[in-house]
C-alpha positions as CSV (number, residue, x, y, z in Angstrom):
1,M,123.0,80.6,79.7
2,S,120.3,82.2,77.7
3,S,119.0,85.7,78.6
4,L,116.2,85.5,76.0
5,L,112.6,85.0,77.3
6,S,111.7,83.0,74.2
7,D,114.2,80.3,75.2
8,Y,112.1,79.4,78.2
9,D,108.9,78.6,76.3
10,F,107.1,75.3,75.9
11,E,103.8,73.9,74.6
12,L,101.2,73.4,77.3
13,P,97.7,72.1,76.4
14,E,95.0,74.2,78.2
15,A,93.4,71.0,79.4
16,Q,96.4,70.3,81.7
17,I,96.0,73.6,83.6
18,A,94.5,72.3,86.9
19,Q,91.3,74.1,87.7
20,A,90.6,72.4,91.1
21,P,92.6,70.5,93.7
22,L,92.6,66.8,93.9
23,A,90.5,65.1,96.7
24,S,93.6,64.7,98.8
25,R,96.5,67.1,99.1
26,D,99.2,64.5,98.9
27,A,97.6,62.6,95.9
28,S,99.5,64.7,93.4
29,R,102.1,63.2,91.1
30,L,105.8,64.0,91.6
31,L,108.5,64.2,88.9
32,V,111.9,63.7,90.4
33,V,114.8,65.2,88.4
34,S,118.5,64.9,89.2
35,R,120.7,68.0,88.8
36,S,123.8,66.0,88.3
37,S,122.6,63.4,85.8
38,G,119.3,64.8,84.4
39,A,117.7,61.4,85.2
40,R,113.9,61.6,85.7
41,E,111.6,59.4,87.7
42,H,107.8,59.5,88.0
43,R,106.6,59.2,91.6
44,H,103.8,60.5,93.8
45,F,104.0,63.2,96.4
46,S,103.2,60.6,99.1
47,D,106.6,59.1,98.3
48,L,108.4,62.3,99.4
49,T,109.4,61.0,102.8
50,G,111.4,58.2,101.3
51,L,113.0,60.5,98.7
52,L,114.5,62.8,101.3
53,R,117.4,62.0,103.6
54,E,117.7,61.9,107.4
55,G,119.1,65.2,108.5
56,D,117.6,67.2,105.6
57,L,116.2,70.6,106.6
58,L,112.8,71.5,105.0
59,V,112.2,75.2,104.7
60,V,108.6,76.4,104.1
61,N,106.9,79.7,103.5
62,D,104.2,80.2,106.1
63,A,102.5,83.1,104.3
64,R,98.7,83.1,104.3
65,V,96.6,84.3,101.4
66,I,94.3,87.1,102.2
67,P,90.9,87.9,100.5
68,A,92.7,90.7,98.7
69,R,90.3,91.2,95.7
70,L,87.8,94.0,96.2
71,L,84.9,94.9,93.9
72,G,83.4,98.3,94.2
73,S,82.1,101.4,92.4
74,K,83.3,104.9,91.9
75,A,81.6,107.6,93.9
76,G,79.4,109.8,91.7
77,T,79.4,107.7,88.6
78,G,78.9,104.2,89.9
79,G,81.5,102.8,87.5
80,R,82.9,99.4,88.3
81,V,86.2,99.2,90.1
82,E,88.4,96.3,91.0
83,L,91.4,96.5,93.3
84,L,93.8,93.9,94.4
85,V,95.4,94.9,97.7
86,V,99.1,94.1,97.2
87,R,101.3,95.5,99.9
88,P,101.5,98.5,102.4
89,S,103.2,101.5,100.9
90,A,105.4,101.7,103.9
91,P,108.2,99.1,104.1
92,T,106.7,96.6,106.5
93,L,105.4,93.0,106.3
94,T,101.7,92.9,105.2
95,S,100.8,90.8,108.2
96,Q,101.9,93.6,110.5
97,A,100.2,96.4,108.6
98,L,96.9,94.5,108.2
99,G,96.3,94.8,111.9
100,G,96.4,98.6,111.9
101,A,93.3,100.8,112.0
102,T,92.1,101.9,108.6
103,E,91.3,105.6,109.1
104,A,94.2,106.4,106.8
105,L,96.1,103.4,105.7
106,E,98.0,103.7,102.4
107,W,98.5,100.6,100.3
108,I,99.8,99.7,96.8
109,C,97.0,98.1,94.8
110,L,96.6,96.7,91.3
111,G,93.5,98.4,89.9
112,Q,91.2,98.4,86.9
113,A,88.0,100.3,86.3
114,S,85.4,100.7,83.6
115,K,86.8,104.2,82.6
116,G,90.2,104.1,84.2
117,L,91.4,105.4,87.6
118,K,92.9,108.8,88.3
119,P,94.3,110.4,91.4
120,G,91.5,111.8,93.5
121,A,89.0,109.1,92.5
122,R,86.9,107.8,95.4
123,V,85.7,104.2,95.5
124,S,83.1,102.5,97.7
125,F,83.2,98.8,98.7
126,P,80.9,96.6,100.7
127,E,80.9,96.7,104.5
128,G,81.5,100.5,104.6
129,L,85.0,100.3,103.2
130,E,86.0,103.3,101.2
131,A,89.2,104.2,99.3
132,E,90.8,107.2,97.6
133,V,93.3,106.9,94.8
134,L,96.3,109.0,95.7
135,E,98.7,108.2,92.9
136,A,99.0,106.2,89.7
137,L,102.4,104.4,89.7
138,G,102.2,102.8,86.3
139,G,101.9,99.2,85.2
140,G,98.4,99.1,86.7
141,E,99.6,99.9,90.2
142,Y,98.1,102.7,92.4
143,R,98.8,104.1,95.8
144,V,95.5,104.0,97.6
145,R,94.3,105.3,101.0
146,F,91.6,103.2,102.8
147,H,89.1,104.7,105.2
148,A,86.8,102.9,107.6
149,A,85.3,103.2,111.0
150,P,87.9,104.1,113.8
151,G,89.5,101.1,115.3
152,T,88.7,98.8,112.4
153,S,91.6,96.9,110.8
154,L,91.9,96.3,107.1
155,A,92.2,92.6,107.8
156,E,88.7,92.6,109.4
157,L,87.2,94.5,106.4
158,L,88.9,92.3,103.8
159,D,87.5,89.2,105.6
160,K,84.0,90.7,105.1
161,A,84.3,92.5,101.8
162,G,87.2,90.9,100.0
163,R,87.4,87.8,97.8
164,L,90.0,85.1,97.5
165,P,92.3,86.1,94.6
166,L,92.6,82.8,92.7
167,P,95.2,82.9,89.9
168,P,94.0,84.2,86.5
169,Y,94.5,80.9,84.9
170,I,91.8,79.3,87.1
171,T,88.8,80.4,85.1
172,R,86.1,79.4,87.5
173,A,84.8,81.6,90.4
174,P,86.2,80.9,93.9
175,E,84.3,78.3,95.8
176,A,83.9,77.7,99.5
177,A,86.4,74.8,99.4
178,D,89.1,77.2,98.0
179,A,89.3,79.0,101.3
180,E,90.9,76.0,102.8
181,R,92.6,74.3,99.9
182,Y,94.3,77.4,98.5
183,Q,96.1,77.7,101.9
184,T,98.9,75.5,103.1
185,V,98.2,73.6,106.3
186,Y,100.9,75.6,108.1
187,A,99.8,79.1,106.8
188,R,100.1,81.6,109.6
189,A,101.3,85.1,108.5
190,S,98.5,86.8,106.6
191,G,99.7,89.0,103.7
192,A,100.1,87.0,100.4
193,V,97.9,87.5,97.4
194,A,99.0,84.1,96.0
195,A,99.7,80.9,97.7
196,P,103.2,79.4,98.0
197,T,101.8,76.5,96.0
198,A,104.5,73.9,96.5
199,G,103.4,73.7,100.0
200,L,99.8,72.9,99.1
201,H,100.7,69.2,98.8
202,F,101.7,68.8,102.5
203,T,99.5,67.3,105.2
204,Q,100.1,67.1,108.9
205,A,100.6,63.4,108.5
206,T,103.4,64.1,105.9
207,F,105.2,66.3,108.4
208,E,104.9,63.7,111.1
209,A,106.3,61.0,108.8
210,L,109.2,63.4,107.8
211,A,110.0,64.2,111.5
212,A,110.0,60.5,112.3
213,R,112.8,60.1,109.7
214,G,114.8,63.0,111.2
215,I,113.7,65.6,108.6
216,H,112.5,68.7,110.3
217,R,111.0,71.9,109.1
218,V,111.5,75.6,109.7
219,E,109.6,78.6,108.4
220,V,110.2,81.9,106.6
221,T,107.6,84.4,105.4
222,L,107.5,86.0,102.0
223,D,104.4,88.0,101.1
224,V,103.8,86.5,97.6
225,G,102.8,89.3,95.3
226,P,101.0,89.5,91.9
227,G,104.3,89.6,90.1
228,T,104.2,85.8,90.2
229,F,101.4,85.9,87.6
230,L,102.2,89.0,85.6
231,P,103.7,88.3,82.2
232,V,107.4,89.1,81.5
233,R,107.3,91.8,78.8
234,E,111.0,92.1,78.1
235,E,112.6,89.6,75.7
236,N,115.9,90.4,77.2
237,L,115.6,89.0,80.7
238,E,118.4,91.3,82.0
239,K,115.9,94.2,81.5
240,H,113.1,92.6,83.6
241,H,112.5,94.0,87.0
242,M,110.8,92.0,89.7
243,H,108.0,93.4,91.9
244,P,109.2,94.0,95.4
245,E,108.1,91.5,98.0
246,R,108.7,91.7,101.8
247,Y,110.2,88.7,103.7
248,F,111.0,87.7,107.2
249,V,113.6,85.1,108.4
250,P,113.2,84.2,112.1
251,E,116.3,83.8,114.3
252,A,115.5,80.1,114.8
253,T,115.4,79.5,111.0
254,A,118.7,81.3,110.4
255,R,120.4,79.2,113.1
256,A,118.9,76.0,111.7
257,V,119.9,76.7,108.1
258,N,123.4,77.8,109.0
259,A,123.9,74.7,111.2
260,A,122.7,72.5,108.3
261,R,125.2,74.1,105.9
262,A,128.0,73.8,108.4
263,E,127.3,70.2,109.0
264,G,126.9,69.2,105.3
265,R,123.2,68.5,105.6
266,R,120.9,69.5,102.7
267,V,118.6,72.5,102.7
268,V,115.3,71.6,100.9
269,A,113.4,74.7,99.7
270,V,109.6,74.2,99.5
271,G,108.8,76.5,96.6
272,T,110.5,79.3,94.6
273,T,109.4,81.8,97.3
274,V,111.6,80.1,99.8
275,V,114.5,80.0,97.4
276,R,114.2,83.8,96.8
277,T,113.9,84.5,100.5
278,L,116.9,82.4,101.6
279,E,119.1,83.7,98.8
280,S,118.0,87.3,99.4
281,A,118.8,87.1,103.1
282,T,122.3,85.6,102.6
283,D,125.2,87.7,103.8
284,P,127.2,88.3,100.6
285,D,130.6,88.1,102.4
286,S,130.2,85.2,104.8
287,G,127.4,83.3,103.0
288,A,125.5,82.9,106.3
289,L,121.7,83.3,106.4
290,R,120.8,86.5,108.2
291,A,117.7,86.7,110.4
292,G,115.3,89.7,110.1
293,T,113.0,91.5,107.7
294,G,113.8,92.7,104.2
295,E,112.5,93.4,100.7
296,T,113.6,91.5,97.7
297,T,113.5,92.1,94.0
298,L,115.9,89.2,93.3
299,F,115.5,87.7,89.8
300,I,117.3,84.4,89.8
301,R,118.5,83.4,86.3
302,P,121.0,80.8,85.0
303,G,124.4,81.7,86.2
304,F,123.2,82.5,89.6
305,R,125.3,81.2,92.5
306,F,123.1,79.4,95.0
307,R,124.4,79.8,98.5
308,Q,121.7,78.1,100.6
309,V,119.5,75.7,98.5
310,D,120.4,72.1,97.7
311,V,117.0,70.6,96.8
312,L,113.9,72.3,95.4
313,L,110.3,71.1,95.6
314,T,108.2,73.1,93.2
315,N,105.0,73.0,91.2
316,F,105.0,73.3,87.4
317,H,105.1,76.9,86.2
318,L,103.9,79.1,83.4
319,P,105.8,79.1,80.1
320,R,108.1,82.2,79.7
321,S,107.8,83.0,83.4
322,T,110.4,84.1,86.0
323,L,109.7,80.9,87.9
324,V,110.7,78.6,85.0
325,V,113.8,80.8,84.7
326,L,114.5,80.3,88.4
327,V,114.1,76.5,88.1
328,S,116.4,76.6,85.1
329,A,119.1,78.4,87.2
330,L,119.2,75.4,89.5
331,L,118.6,72.5,87.1
332,G,119.8,73.9,83.8
333,R,117.6,75.2,81.0
334,E,117.8,72.2,78.7
335,R,117.1,69.8,81.6
336,T,114.2,71.9,82.8
337,L,112.6,72.1,79.5
338,A,113.1,68.4,78.9
339,A,111.4,67.7,82.2
340,Y,108.5,70.0,81.4
341,R,108.1,68.4,78.0
342,E,108.0,64.9,79.6
343,A,105.5,66.1,82.2
344,V,103.2,67.4,79.4
345,A,103.5,64.2,77.5
346,A,102.8,62.2,80.7
347,G,99.7,64.2,81.5
348,Y,100.9,66.0,84.6
349,R,98.6,68.8,86.0
350,F,100.1,72.3,85.9
351,F,100.2,75.4,88.1
352,S,98.8,76.2,91.5
353,Y,96.5,73.1,92.0
354,G,98.7,70.9,89.9
355,D,101.4,68.3,90.4
356,A,104.9,68.8,91.7
357,M,108.6,68.4,90.8
358,L,111.5,67.6,93.1
359,V,114.9,68.8,91.9
360,T,117.6,66.8,93.7
361,E,121.3,66.8,93.6
């Protein structure tokens, strides 16, 4: 069980970083890997229905990506400023806070400017949106107060003035098609700054086929933050701290997961965000999944005891990332890296718009 970041590295040709989605959501390839034997099988995502079992419970993250990237200018100097709206400074789900009036809404943002940002700086954005930097928090984060016309919500202004925050490894500018394809078909709760990308492969037809086999889905919400893209700077993983992310587990989801576990049916997590939500919301004593809202900084590393998740559907992740470490905690580091090396050799497409991997028992 290595705690060194360099032990989760692998070679990835830049040409295999997917820059655009395929024509059809379910056309992606699917590498199936067994936790027990390490056996690997090359399939397609459209085969998923036959790979799961009757009675399996699919858990998805219904977070919706917001146009959180704002480009503006400093008052007085006109210097260029870019803000990424990350989360409300108060402990609440972003989807709840987005509906509030913006006369004085305080948010945590990632910011960069031509000559830096200091407390007191005022920034103007399109559509009459203005902001004041209240505090520099370090690591590129700032506490910012937004101002706009009375009765206007930040969600409304972001829809007009914001841009879709495609991941930094997608080097092209966002296109009109991204507004639909960089969302899951079940996205509902606005608040994420990155898509829960394992869910991008699903279509309504896929869910209908799964339901016909007795495989049903439930939802959780986790506001995916920028920490999913930020590099890990500590070689010793025990020193790395995750960015906080808010989550919500509905009562119906908690009941369904707890029933599946009691009945010996498998819980299938669609994406690492679902894994972190389920494991974060687990009662440490009883092992039951608890309904409600919370905040997680859980960093899942090898040696972690999984209480809820049996099967994981996930995309292929960045080398030396917390997500590769999480997959290694479930599958094992050597088997994870072997699977990734095989995926590279076989020409799989990586990251948000790329192919997928199914980690089974």
